[in-house]
TILO-679024 format. One line per 4 residues: number of its first residue (from 1); their letters; for each residue x, y, z of C-alpha. Coordinates in steps of 0.2 Angstrom, whole numbers, plus 5000, padded with zeros to 4 digits. Each point is the difference from the previous one (the first is absolute). Last residue first. Layout:
TILO-679024
NUM) A) X/Y/Z | ... .
END
This chain:
TILO-679024
925) XXXX) 4662/4870/5680 | 4997/5017/5006 | 5006/4998/5018 | 5018/5006/4998 .
921) XXXX) 4993/5015/4990 | 4986/5004/5014 | 5012/4999/5013 | 5013/5010/4993 .
917) XXXX) 4987/5016/4995 | 4998/5001/4982 | 5006/5018/4994 | 5017/4995/4999 .
913) XXXX) 4997/4988/4983 | 4988/5015/4994 | 5013/5013/5002 | 5014/4987/4992 .
909) XXXX) 4989/4998/4985 | 4997/5019/4998 | 5018/5005/5002 | 5008/4986/4988 .
905) XXXX) 4996/5007/4982 | 5010/5016/5007 | 5015/4991/5003 | 4999/4987/4982 .
901) XXXX) 4997/5017/4991 | 5015/5010/5008 | 5011/4982/4995 | 4994/5002/4983 .
897) XXXX) 5003/5018/5001 | 5019/4995/5002 | 4999/4988/4986 | 4994/5013/4988 .
893) XXXX) 5012/5011/5005 | 5013/4987/4995 | 4992/4998/4984 | 5002/5018/4996 .
889) XXXX) 5018/5001/5005 | 5003/4984/4989 | 4994/5010/4985 | 5005/4984/4988 .
885) XXXX) 5007/5007/4984 | 5002/4989/4985 | 5006/5012/4986 | 4995/4998/4982 .
881) XXXX) 4982/5004/5000 | 5002/5008/4983 | 4990/4990/4987 | 5012/4986/5000 .
877) XXXX) 4999/4997/5019 | 4980/4997/4998 | 5002/4982/5005 | 5014/5002/5013 .
873) XXXX) 4991/5015/5009 | 4984/4991/5000 | 5010/4986/5009 | 5008/5009/5013 .
869) XXXX) 4984/5007/5004 | 4992/4983/5003 | 5015/4994/5010 | 4998/5017/5009 .
865) XXXX) 4983/4996/5004 | 5001/4981/5004 | 5016/5007/5012 | 4988/5014/5007 .
861) XXXX) 4985/4990/5002 | 5009/4985/5010 | 5008/5013/5012 | 4985/5010/5003 .
857) XXXX) 4988/4986/5003 | 5013/4992/5014 | 5003/5017/5007 | 4983/5003/5003 .
853) XXXX) 4997/4982/5007 | 5016/5002/5010 | 4994/5018/5007 | 4982/4993/5005 .
849) XXXX) 5008/4985/5011 | 5011/5011/5007 | 4989/5013/5003 | 4989/4987/5010 .
845) XXXX) 5014/4993/5011 | 5005/5018/5004 | 4982/5002/5006 | 5000/4986/5011 .
841) XXXX) 5017/5006/5007 | 4994/5017/5005 | 4986/4994/5008 | 5011/4991/5009 .
837) XXXX) 5002/4980/5002 | 4998/4993/5017 | 4993/4983/5001 | 4982/5007/4998 .
833) XXXX) 5005/5011/4986 | 5006/4984/4991 | 4984/4990/5005 | 4990/5013/4993 .
829) XXXX) 5009/5001/4982 | 4997/4982/4999 | 4983/5001/5004 | 4996/5012/4988 .
825) XXXX) 5010/4992/4988 | 4988/4997/4986 | 4992/5018/5002 | 5019/5005/4998 .
821) XXXX) 5003/4993/4984 | 4983/5006/4994 | 5005/5018/5004 | 5016/4998/4994 .
817) XXXX) 4993/4993/4982 | 4988/5017/5001 | 5013/5011/5004 | 5013/4993/4987 .
813) XXXX) 4984/5001/4986 | 4997/5018/5006 | 5018/5004/4996 | 4998/4991/4984 .
809) XXXX) 4985/5015/4997 | 5010/5014/5002 | 5013/4991/4990 | 4989/5003/4985 .
805) XXXX) 4995/5017/5003 | 5019/5005/5000 | 5000/4990/4983 | 4987/5010/4992 .
801) XXXX) 5010/5015/5005 | 5017/4993/4993 | 4991/4997/4983 | 4994/5019/4999 .
797) XXXX) 5017/5006/5003 | 5009/4990/4988 | 4996/5009/4985 | 5007/5016/5008 .
793) XXXX) 5015/4991/5006 | 5004/4995/4982 | 4997/5018/4993 | 5011/5008/5013 .
789) XXXX) 5014/4987/4997 | 5000/5005/4982 | 5002/5019/5005 | 5012/4996/5013 .
785) XXXX) 5011/4992/4985 | 4997/5014/4988 | 5004/5013/5014 | 5018/4991/5003 .
781) XXXX) 5004/4999/4984 | 4994/5019/4997 | 4985/5006/4994 | 4993/5013/4990 .
777) XXXX) 4979/5001/5000 | 4989/5003/4985 | 4981/5003/5000 | 5001/5021/5003 .
773) XXXX) 5005/5003/4981 | 5006/5017/5008 | 5012/4991/5012 | 5008/4989/4987 .
769) XXXX) 5013/5014/4995 | 5005/5008/5016 | 5000/4982/5006 | 5014/4995/4988 .
765) XXXX) 5009/5017/5003 | 5002/4996/5020 | 5005/4982/4996 | 5015/5007/4990 .
761) XXXX) 5004/5012/5013 | 5001/4985/5013 | 5010/4988/4989 | 5013/5014/4997 .
757) XXXX) 5006/4992/4984 | 5018/4993/4999 | 4995/4987/4988 | 4986/5003/4990 .
753) XXXX) 4981/4998/5008 | 4992/4985/4994 | 4980/5000/5000 | 4989/4985/4999 .
749) XXXX) 4982/5003/4995 | 4983/4994/5006 | 4982/4997/4995 | 5002/5002/4981 .
745) XXXX) 4986/4995/4990 | 5002/4999/4981 | 4987/5005/4987 | 5011/5012/4989 .
741) XXXX) 5013/4985/4996 | 4987/4986/5000 | 4996/4999/4980 | 5006/4982/5000 .
737) XXXX) 5016/5006/4989 | 5003/5015/5011 | 5000/4988/5017 | 5012/4990/4990 .
733) XXXX) 5011/5015/4997 | 4998/5005/5020 | 5007/4984/5005 | 4991/4986/5005 .
729) XXXX) 4999/4987/5016 | 4988/4988/5003 | 4991/4995/5019 | 5009/4994/5015 .
725) XXXX) 5018/4997/5003 | 5008/5016/4996 | 4995/5011/5017 | 5007/4990/5008 .
721) XXXX) 5011/4984/4995 | 5000/4989/4985 | 5001/5004/4984 | 4995/4989/4984 .
717) XXXX) 5009/5006/4985 | 4998/5002/4981 | 4981/4996/4999 | 4997/5003/4980 .
713) XXXX) 4987/5013/4996 | 4985/5001/4990 | 4991/5016/4996 | 4983/5004/4999 .
709) XXXX) 4991/5018/5001 | 4982/4996/4996 | 4988/5008/4987 | 5002/4988/4985 .
705) XXXX) 5001/4985/5009 | 4986/5000/5011 | 4989/5007/4985 | 5004/4982/4991 .
701) XXXX) 4996/4993/5017 | 4985/5009/5001 | 4994/4995/4982 | 5005/4981/5004 .
697) XXXX) 4988/5001/5015 | 4987/5007/4990 | 5001/4986/4988 | 4999/4987/5013 .
693) XXXX) 4988/5007/5008 | 5002/5008/5017 | 4995/4992/5016 | 5020/5000/5005 .
689) XXXX) 4999/5019/4998 | 5011/5008/4987 | 5016/5008/5005 | 5006/5018/4996 .
685) XXXX) 5018/5009/5005 | 5004/5017/4998 | 5016/5002/5012 | 5010/4985/5003 .
681) XXXX) 5007/4984/4994 | 5016/4991/5007 | 5005/4982/4990 | 5012/4990/5010 .
677) XXXX) 5015/4988/4991 | 5010/4989/5011 | 5019/5000/4999 | 5002/5002/5019 .
673) XXXX) 4985/4989/5007 | 4982/5003/5003 | 4989/4988/5011 | 4987/5012/5004 .
669) XXXX) 5002/5000/5020 | 5018/4998/4999 | 5004/5012/4986 | 4989/5014/5013 .
665) XXXX) 5009/4996/5015 | 5016/5000/4990 | 4999/5016/4994 | 4999/5002/4982 .
661) XXXX) 5013/5011/4990 | 4997/5004/4981 | 5007/5000/4984 | 4998/5007/4985 .
657) XXXX) 5005/5017/5006 | 5015/4995/5004 | 5012/5008/5012 | 4991/4994/5016 .
653) XXXX) 5002/4984/4993 | 5017/5002/4999 | 5002/5004/5018 | 4989/4983/5004 .
649) XXXX) 5008/4988/4987 | 4992/4983/5006 | 4996/4995/5018 | 5000/5012/5013 .
645) XXXX) 5006/5006/5019 | 4998/5011/5012 | 4993/5014/4989 | 5009/5016/5000 .
641) XXXX) 4993/5015/5009 | 5002/5019/4998 | 5015/5006/4987 | 5003/4986/4991 .
637) XXXX) 4984/4991/5000 | 4990/5016/4998 | 5012/5007/4986 | 4998/4983/4990 .
633) XXXX) 4981/5006/4995 | 4984/4999/5008 | 4981/4998/4996 | 4990/4988/5011 .
629) XXXX) 4985/4990/4994 | 4985/4998/5009 | 4989/4986/4995 | 4985/4996/4990 .
625) XXXX) 4991/4985/5004 | 4999/4982/4992 | 5018/4999/4997 | 5003/4989/4982 .
621) XXXX) 5006/5015/4991 | 5004/5015/5011 | 4986/5013/5002 | 5007/5019/5005 .
617) XXXX) 4988/5007/5011 | 5011/5013/5009 | 5018/5004/4995 | 5008/5004/5017 .
613) XXXX) 5015/5011/5000 | 5016/4996/5012 | 5010/5017/4999 | 5019/5005/5000 .
609) XXXX) 5005/5018/5003 | 5020/5002/4997 | 5012/5012/5006 | 4991/5012/5011 .
605) XXXX) 5010/5015/5005 | 4997/5012/4986 | 4982/4998/5001 | 4991/4997/4983 .
601) XXXX) 4996/4984/5003 | 4990/5003/5013 | 4989/5012/4991 | 4996/4987/4987 .
597) XXXX) 4994/4988/5013 | 4989/5013/5006 | 4993/5004/4982 | 4996/4981/5000 .
593) XXXX) 4988/5000/5013 | 5004/4986/5014 | 4987/4987/5000 | 4984/4994/5010 .
589) XXXX) 4999/5008/5015 | 5015/5004/5015 | 5013/4999/4986 | 5016/4995/5006 .
585) XXXX) 5019/5007/4995 | 5011/4989/5006 | 5017/5010/5006 | 5020/4995/4997 .
581) XXXX) 4997/4986/4988 | 5011/4984/5003 | 4987/4988/5007 | 5009/4982/5002 .
577) XXXX) 5005/4998/5017 | 4992/5013/5010 | 4984/5002/4993 | 5000/4979/4995 .
573) XXXX) 5004/4997/5018 | 4988/5012/5008 | 4985/4993/4988 | 5006/4983/5004 .
569) XXXX) 5002/5004/5020 | 4982/5009/4998 | 4991/4984/4992 | 5008/4989/5013 .
565) XXXX) 4994/5008/5014 | 4982/5001/4994 | 5000/4982/4994 | 5009/4995/5016 .
561) XXXX) 4987/5008/5011 | 4984/4994/4989 | 5007/4984/5003 | 5003/5002/5019 .
557) XXXX) 4982/5010/5003 | 4993/4983/4991 | 5007/4989/5008 | 4997/5010/5017 .
553) XXXX) 4981/4998/4997 | 4999/4983/4997 | 5011/4994/5013 | 4992/5012/5013 .
549) XXXX) 4984/4992/4997 | 5008/4981/5000 | 5006/5003/5017 | 4983/4997/5007 .
545) XXXX) 4999/4984/4989 | 5017/4996/5006 | 4997/5000/5017 | 4982/4992/4998 .
541) XXXX) 5009/4985/4990 | 5014/4998/5014 | 4987/5001/5016 | 5010/4993/5015 .
537) XXXX) 5016/5006/4991 | 4997/5018/5003 | 4998/4995/5020 | 5019/4993/5001 .
533) XXXX) 5007/5017/4994 | 4988/5011/5013 | 5005/4987/5014 | 5019/5001/4996 .
529) XXXX) 4999/5018/5000 | 4989/5003/5015 | 5011/4989/5011 | 5019/5005/4994 .
525) XXXX) 4997/5017/4995 | 5016/5004/4991 | 5004/4982/4995 | 4984/4995/4994 .
521) XXXX) 4998/5020/4993 | 5015/4997/4988 | 4999/4981/4996 | 4981/5004/4996 .
517) XXXX) 5003/5006/4981 | 5011/4984/4995 | 4990/4986/5010 | 4983/5009/4997 .
513) XXXX) 5004/5001/4981 | 5005/4980/5000 | 4983/4997/5011 | 4990/5010/4987 .
509) XXXX) 5006/4995/4985 | 4991/4985/4997 | 4984/5011/5001 | 5007/5011/4986 .
505) XXXX) 5001/4987/4987 | 4982/5002/4995 | 5002/5020/5001 | 5016/5000/4990 .
501) XXXX) 4992/4989/4985 | 4986/5011/5001 | 5011/5015/4996 | 5013/4989/4990 .
497) XXXX) 4987/4995/4988 | 4992/5017/4998 | 5018/5008/4995 | 5002/4986/4989 .
493) XXXX) 4984/5002/4989 | 5003/5019/5000 | 5018/5000/4992 | 4995/4986/4990 .
489) XXXX) 4986/5009/4994 | 5011/5017/4996 | 5015/4996/4994 | 4994/4996/4982 .
485) XXXX) 4990/4985/4991 | 5013/4999/4988 | 5010/4986/5008 | 4983/4988/4999 .
481) XXXX) 4996/5004/4982 | 5018/4995/4997 | 5000/4983/5007 | 5016/4992/5003 .
477) XXXX) 5000/5008/5018 | 5014/5012/5007 | 4999/5010/4982 | 5012/4998/4985 .
473) XXXX) 4984/5002/4989 | 4993/5014/5009 | 5015/5011/4995 | 5006/5013/5011 .
469) XXXX) 5001/4990/5017 | 5004/5011/5014 | 4982/5003/5006 | 4995/4982/4995 .
465) XXXX) 5013/4993/5012 | 4995/5012/5013 | 4982/4994/5000 | 5003/4983/4999 .
461) XXXX) 5012/5000/5016 | 4985/5009/5009 | 4988/4986/4994 | 5014/4988/5009 .
457) XXXX) 4999/5010/5015 | 4981/5000/5000 | 5000/4981/4998 | 5014/4998/5015 .
453) XXXX) 4988/5010/5011 | 4985/4990/4994 | 5010/4983/5004 | 5006/5006/5016 .
449) XXXX) 4982/5005/5007 | 4993/4983/4995 | 5016/4993/5010 | 4994/5012/5016 .
445) XXXX) 4982/4996/4998 | 5006/4980/5000 | 5010/5005/5016 | 4989/5010/5009 .
441) XXXX) 4993/4987/5014 | 4983/5001/5007 | 4998/5011/5015 | 4994/4990/5015 .
437) XXXX) 4983/5000/5005 | 4992/5010/5012 | 4990/4994/5016 | 4987/5012/5005 .
433) XXXX) 4993/4987/5015 | 4982/5003/4996 | 5005/5001/4980 | 5010/4982/5001 .
429) XXXX) 4984/4994/5008 | 4989/5007/4988 | 5008/4994/4985 | 5009/5015/4987 .
425) XXXX) 4991/4998/4983 | 4990/5016/5003 | 5011/5011/5010 | 5016/4995/4987 .
421) XXXX) 4988/5004/4985 | 4996/5017/5007 | 5020/5003/5003 | 5002/4995/4981 .
417) XXXX) 4986/5009/4993 | 5002/5016/5009 | 5015/5008/4988 | 4990/4995/4986 .
413) XXXX) 4985/5008/5005 | 5007/5016/5004 | 5011/5001/4983 | 4981/4996/4990 .
409) XXXX) 4992/5014/5010 | 5012/5012/4998 | 5001/4995/4981 | 4981/4998/4998 .
405) XXXX) 4997/5018/5008 | 5013/5008/4987 | 4991/4992/4986 | 4983/5004/5007 .
401) XXXX) 5007/5019/5000 | 5008/5000/4982 | 4984/4992/4994 | 4989/5016/5008 .
397) XXXX) 5011/5013/4994 | 5015/5009/5010 | 5000/5018/5001 | 5016/5009/4992 .
393) XXXX) 4989/5009/4988 | 5007/5009/4985 | 5006/5018/5003 | 5016/4999/5003 .
389) XXXX) 5012/5015/5005 | 5018/4999/4995 | 5009/5016/5009 | 5007/4993/5014 .
385) XXXX) 4986/5004/5010 | 4988/4989/4990 | 5013/4986/5000 | 4999/5000/5020 .
381) XXXX) 4981/5001/4999 | 4999/4986/4987 | 5010/4989/5011 | 4991/5002/5016 .
377) XXXX) 4985/4996/4990 | 5009/4984/4996 | 5004/4998/5019 | 4983/5003/5005 .
373) XXXX) 4995/4988/4989 | 5009/4986/5004 | 4997/5004/5020 | 4982/4999/4996 .
369) XXXX) 5002/4984/4992 | 5011/4994/5014 | 4988/5003/5013 | 4987/4991/4991 .
365) XXXX) 5013/4987/4996 | 5005/4998/5018 | 4982/5000/5006 | 4992/4987/4987 .
361) XXXX) 5017/4988/5003 | 4997/5001/5019 | 4982/4995/5000 | 5004/4986/4986 .
357) XXXX) 5015/4995/5012 | 4990/4997/5014 | 4987/4992/4991 | 5012/4987/4995 .
353) XXXX) 5003/4996/5016 | 4981/4997/5004 | 5000/4989/4984 | 5014/4989/5004 .
349) XXXX) 4992/4996/5020 | 4983/4997/4988 | 5010/4988/4988 | 5008/4992/5014 .
345) XXXX) 4982/4997/5005 | 4992/5005/5019 | 4995/4985/5010 | 5001/5006/5018 .
341) XXXX) 5018/4992/5001 | 5005/5011/4984 | 4994/5016/5008 | 5009/4997/5016 .
337) XXXX) 5016/4994/4988 | 4997/5018/4990 | 4999/5009/5019 | 5017/4992/5005 .
333) XXXX) 5009/5005/4983 | 4994/5017/5001 | 5018/5007/5007 | 5008/4990/4986 .
329) XXXX) 4988/5004/4986 | 5002/5018/5004 | 5019/4999/4999 | 4999/4989/4984 .
325) XXXX) 4987/5015/4995 | 5014/5014/5001 | 5013/4989/4994 | 4991/4997/4983 .
321) XXXX) 4994/5017/4999 | 5019/5007/5002 | 5005/4985/4986 | 4985/5007/4988 .
317) XXXX) 5005/5018/5003 | 5018/4997/4995 | 4995/4994/4984 | 4987/5013/4998 .
313) XXXX) 5012/5015/5003 | 5012/4991/4987 | 4986/4998/4988 | 4995/5017/5002 .
309) XXXX) 5020/5006/4997 | 5000/4990/4984 | 4982/5009/4995 | 5009/5015/5000 .
305) XXXX) 5012/4998/4987 | 4985/4990/4989 | 4991/5017/5001 | 5013/5011/4994 .
301) XXXX) 5008/4988/4985 | 4983/5005/4990 | 5003/5019/4997 | 5007/4995/4983 .
297) XXXX) 4985/4988/4997 | 4986/5012/5005 | 5008/5012/4988 | 4998/4989/4985 .
293) XXXX) 4982/4995/5004 | 4995/5018/5003 | 5007/5006/4984 | 4991/4986/4992 .
289) XXXX) 4984/5003/5009 | 5002/5019/4994 | 5002/4995/4982 | 4985/4989/5000 .
285) XXXX) 4991/5014/5009 | 5004/5012/4986 | 4994/4989/4987 | 5012/4993/4987 .
281) XXXX) 5004/5007/4982 | 5013/4993/4991 | 5015/5003/4990 | 5012/4992/4987 .
277) XXXX) 4995/5013/4990 | 5001/4991/4984 | 4982/4995/4997 | 4995/5019/5003 .
273) XXXX) 4990/5001/5017 | 4980/5005/4995 | 4994/4985/5006 | 5011/4999/5017 .
269) XXXX) 4993/5019/5002 | 4981/4993/4999 | 5004/4984/5012 | 5008/5012/5013 .
265) XXXX) 4986/5009/5000 | 4988/4987/5002 | 5012/4994/5014 | 5000/5016/5009 .
261) XXXX) 4982/5003/5000 | 4996/4982/5007 | 5014/5004/5014 | 4991/5016/5004 .
257) XXXX) 5008/5015/4993 | 5006/5013/5010 | 4992/5020/4998 | 5003/5010/4985 .
253) XXXX) 4983/5001/4995 | 4995/4983/5003 | 5004/4993/4984 | 5014/5012/4994 .
249) XXXX) 5013/4986/5004 | 5018/5005/5007 | 5015/4991/4990 | 5017/4998/5006 .
245) XXXX) 5013/4995/4989 | 5015/4988/5002 | 5019/4997/5001 | 5002/5013/4988 .
241) XXXX) 5010/5001/4982 | 5004/5016/4991 | 5007/5008/5015 | 5017/4989/4998 .
237) XXXX) 5010/5000/5016 | 5018/5007/5000 | 4998/5010/5015 | 5000/5016/4992 .
233) XXXX) 4985/4993/4991 | 4991/4995/5015 | 5006/5019/5007 | 4992/5008/4985 .
229) XXXX) 4982/4990/5000 | 5000/5002/5020 | 5003/5019/4996 | 4986/5000/4986 .
225) XXXX) 4988/4991/5011 | 5001/5015/5012 | 5004/4992/5017 | 4986/4994/5014 .
221) XXXX) 5010/4994/5017 | 4995/4988/5012 | 5011/4995/5015 | 4994/4984/5009 .
217) XXXX) 4995/5001/5017 | 4988/4985/5000 | 4993/5006/4983 | 4985/5005/5008 .
213) XXXX) 4982/4998/4989 | 4991/5011/4990 | 5014/5012/4997 | 5001/5018/5004 .
209) XXXX) 5007/5013/4989 | 5013/5014/5003 | 5004/5012/4985 | 5013/5012/4995 .
205) XXXX) 5014/4995/5011 | 5013/5010/4993 | 5017/4992/4990 | 5019/5002/5000 .
201) XXXX) 5006/4984/4990 | 5016/4991/5005 | 5007/4987/4990 | 4994/4995/4982 .
197) XXXX) 5005/4981/5002 | 4994/4995/5015 | 4989/5014/5004 | 5002/5010/5015 .
193) XXXX) 4984/5012/5005 | 5002/5016/5010 | 4989/5012/5011 | 4989/5014/4998 .
189) XXXX) 4985/5000/5009 | 4984/5006/4991 | 4988/4989/5009 | 5009/4992/5016 .
185) XXXX) 5014/4989/5002 | 5006/4992/5017 | 5006/4985/4991 | 4987/4989/5011 .
181) XXXX) 4988/5012/4999 | 4999/5004/4981 | 5003/4982/4997 | 4985/4995/5008 .
177) XXXX) 4989/5014/4991 | 5007/4993/4983 | 5013/5010/4989 | 4998/5010/4984 .
173) XXXX) 5017/5007/4994 | 5005/5016/4989 | 5017/5003/4994 | 5003/4988/4985 .
169) XXXX) 4981/5005/4992 | 4983/5000/5005 | 4996/4992/5016 | 4979/4996/5001 .
165) XXXX) 4990/5009/5012 | 5001/5015/5015 | 4992/4992/5017 | 4989/4986/5004 .
161) XXXX) 5002/4990/4985 | 4992/4984/5000 | 5011/4984/4994 | 4992/4983/4997 .
157) XXXX) 4993/5006/4982 | 5020/5001/4996 | 4998/5012/4983 | 5014/4999/4988 .
153) XXXX) 4994/5011/4988 | 4994/5013/5012 | 5016/4998/5007 | 5012/4988/5010 .
149) XXXX) 5014/4987/4996 | 5005/4993/5016 | 5013/5000/5014 | 4997/4986/5013 .
145) XXXX) 5015/5001/5015 | 5004/4986/5012 | 4989/4990/5014 | 5012/5005/5015 .
141) XXXX) 4999/5018/4994 | 5015/5012/4998 | 5000/5019/4996 | 5016/5005/4994 .
137) XXXX) 5009/5014/5009 | 4996/5019/5000 | 4989/5000/5016 | 4985/5005/4989 .
133) XXXX) 5001/4983/4991 | 5009/4994/4987 | 4992/4990/4987 | 5010/4985/4993 .
129) XXXX) 4998/4989/4984 | 5006/4984/4997 | 4986/4992/4989 | 4989/5012/4989 .
125) XXXX) 4983/4996/4994 | 4992/4998/4983 | 4983/4990/4996 | 4992/5005/4983 .
121) XXXX) 4984/5009/5001 | 4982/4996/4993 | 4985/5009/5006 | 4982/5000/4999 .
117) XXXX) 4999/4982/4989 | 4983/4994/4999 | 5001/4998/4981 | 5018/4998/4995 .
113) XXXX) 5008/5016/4993 | 5010/5001/5015 | 5008/4982/4996 | 5006/5004/4984 .
109) XXXX) 5008/5017/5006 | 5009/4992/5014 | 5007/4986/4989 | 5012/5013/4994 .
105) XXXX) 5009/4994/5016 | 5006/4985/4994 | 5000/4984/5011 | 5013/4995/5013 .
101) XXXX) 5002/4982/5001 | 4997/4990/5015 | 5010/4992/5014 | 4985/4998/5013 .
97) XXXX) 4996/5011/5016 | 4999/5016/4995 | 5002/5016/5008 | 4992/5016/4991 .
93) XXXX) 4988/5004/5013 | 5014/5008/5011 | 5006/4996/5015 | 5015/4988/4993 .
89) XXXX) 5004/5015/4988 | 5001/4995/4982 | 5019/5000/4993 | 5003/4983/4996 .
85) XXXX) 4983/4999/4990 | 5008/5013/4989 | 5016/4992/4999 | 4990/4986/4991 .
81) XXXX) 4994/4981/5005 | 5010/4987/4992 | 4999/4986/4985 | 5015/5000/4988 .
77) XXXX) 5007/4985/5010 | 4984/4991/4997 | 5002/5002/4979 | 5015/4992/5000 .
73) XXXX) 4997/4987/5014 | 4985/4994/4988 | 4982/5008/5005 | 4985/4997/5008 .
69) XXXX) 5010/4994/5015 | 5004/5018/5004 | 4982/5004/5006 | 5000/5019/5002 .
65) XXXX) 4984/5008/5005 | 4992/5012/4985 | 5003/5018/5002 | 4987/5012/5009 .
61) XXXX) 4984/5008/4996 | 4992/5004/5017 | 4981/5002/5003 | 4990/5010/5014 .
57) XXXX) 5015/5008/5007 | 5002/5002/5017 | 5019/4993/5002 | 5006/5012/5012 .
53) XXXX) 4986/5001/5011 | 4994/4982/5000 | 5016/4997/5001 | 5002/5008/5016 .
49) XXXX) 4985/4993/5009 | 5005/4983/4993 | 5017/5002/5007 | 4994/5006/5017 .
45) XXXX) 4988/4984/5001 | 5014/4988/4996 | 5010/5010/5014 | 4987/4998/5013 .
41) XXXX) 4997/4983/4995 | 5016/4996/5003 | 5002/5008/5017 | 4983/4992/5004 .
37) XXXX) 5007/4982/4995 | 5017/5003/5008 | 4991/5007/5016 | 4988/4986/5001 .
33) XXXX) 5013/4985/5002 | 5012/5013/5010 | 4987/5004/5012 | 4994/4981/5001 .
29) XXXX) 5018/4995/5005 | 4998/5016/5013 | 4984/4996/5008 | 5004/4979/5000 .
25) XXXX) 5016/5005/5010 | 4991/5011/5011 | 4986/4989/5004 | 5013/4986/5006 .
21) XXXX) 5009/5012/5009 | 4983/5005/5010 | 4993/4982/5001 | 5006/4998/5018 .
17) XXXX) 4991/5014/5005 | 4983/4992/4993 | 5003/4984/5009 | 4983/4999/5010 .
13) XXXX) 4990/5007/4987 | 5008/4990/4987 | 4994/4986/5013 | 4982/5006/5000 .
9) XXXX) 4997/5001/4982 | 5006/4982/4998 | 4990/4994/5013 | 4986/5008/4994 .
5) XXXX) 5002/4994/4983 | 5002/4981/5005 | 4984/5003/5011 | 4990/5005/4985 .
1) X) 4992/5019/4998 .
END
């Protein structure tokens, strides 16, 4: 071992106690990094397991991928996914990832006749089905319910019956073993199923089956295919066309085919398909890969969210490491000077410090890997206890472990580089005397910070301007393309510039903050208070960098607080001032059954029942993806909630079946104006793939025109205000023209009582009606507001938990900075104690320093966070966030907590300062 390595290892052992906080900071940052990748890998692995079970076909025959660019704007408007596709359960094998045409069910016979095909079955499933558990309430799962057609003909290779067999008729159901356990049902149990259209049905559990892989707690039901077909028809979904056909091959005696066998069978089926079928056969593996890719994309937001906190932890960790090595280098400077005097080169001195940093990074990263893995395993255990078991592995792969170590070591080396350079370049004479260079001016840095903050503000102004401009040609810039980029980019860029700008500006703010915040302690504690305020300004950069951790964390907290408070206040404002209905019926599943609505309308105390239904999968000309179209009538605007304002003839449009209402946000997004014509298409649309020959494309276009339901309407009004500001609004007559009148999803209904009605008695009647449907809630105005607030709080709960960890890291940063400050002022503190300063006064001085740093970071963070929250509220005010609400009590609580954080962070440094004997402290320099 070389002398340099020996010295580095020896110094690392000698300073092991000082590395504790640095190790903790690295470990937490690495744990976030590794945990994010492990959790993402866990989710992806579970999805792969689920799709391998749900989509276990050897070959799938499906429609062709929609490509709007192949057709004129007229024909492009006729491209849409059929309603059958929209009814597929998210947990079933019927899920799709692209906009495809449905295919004719008669192709089943054609495919079944192909050599090598064992079975070919249509993919049929139901959405919105509710199973009643043994306690008489709706069974629920975090991952949903999958209701699939199952029979001898509709065989599911991954399902293996352990009791009973396939369901027959409307009064039988088969369920998975996991579903039986979570719902408290057994073979032969009597229960109920609630269908979206058919309503409540008494059923007997006639079969229980195991699946090849866990469905992460999803409720899996098997129904007689005739029951599924009947319910689809009742919903208005055509059963003559289907999303796809699942094919099992016979080559391996019913077992799964290899990928080569799948491709051979797919080629044979493609050769047998009619030229005008608008269908193609793909291997089962390619279909599963497509599903996995789609689900992975949907879950992609989770990892970046966690990585934000990993960056924050490592950001603070780098400062802690820099401070730690600054203390180590300062204490070792005379030793380095002696080494230099006997011929050791600056590079070797640099290497001794870097070796310590390398060891620090290795230890911290190792602990972080174990901690991150443990956290993910704990999350898996908690989810399993809540009925969502994961069978995929949460263990980190070798590349992920190497990445985690690389991140931890890189941060450690980065933090140690400047102190190591200082140790290497300090002249031996200066090192012998331990003289310190004065802190460089912060003016230039402050100017750069101001410039960045102003640029961030400019980006926010631009975001507000385009958010409130409906026409890109009349936007804030002369370039329509720039005006049409949306608010997300300028919002994000502006926030980033503002954060960096404030961090750069912060050193220049240390002195004025100390003067303002330190006024009270300086007058209340004449000596210790003034010393504490003075000490803050000695190392402005260090003080500001320490406060930066709290600044970032509290900026996120403040922003989230303002956004959530504004959402709640906006909902309350809408309910209190706009909602005229007496009660709201809300579906806890997908839709309110039509039978329940009919019963409510027949109550003598009910004057009116208005609904907002959704026609799913409607395609709009010029819009690439299907969008939900809302179906309502004038009664909804008259008796429930009217828009805040509008352009055009709003009420006249509601009475005119040739015109539609478009929300302001939707109109702005697509550049629509009052008087423009838009084409809506729904039901049974087909479209050729992009790679089809021109003749085939023309045939596809003609087939699409013949099979689709298309209607052209004029935009009669553009409405503002919740809920009108988004989407397209049509009436029941128009829905019937599009073939959607029986396929509507009604998630909520609004009940208005007759004058003089006893509201409590009417509520009892409503609850008696909806109780047998198990999934409908009756809510008053206050309950409706409370339900919305609860949903918002649940979404933010995990965010606050991550922020709590970030605050813990920030505390370590303050402790570390104070440790360094005290190390540099050992003799000064010794002199103060020698002339009569009590231990309590020393503790008070350090506590005031710590508290001022904590308050500075908190104030800067809360101001920036409130500004960001107000900006977000302003940008999305037309989408329902109409009220700006600043949670002053919450912000005051954070400020009080910052004082407690400062006091807590001062305990260890104060104990260290008082631990050194007075004479030793005085003689230390």
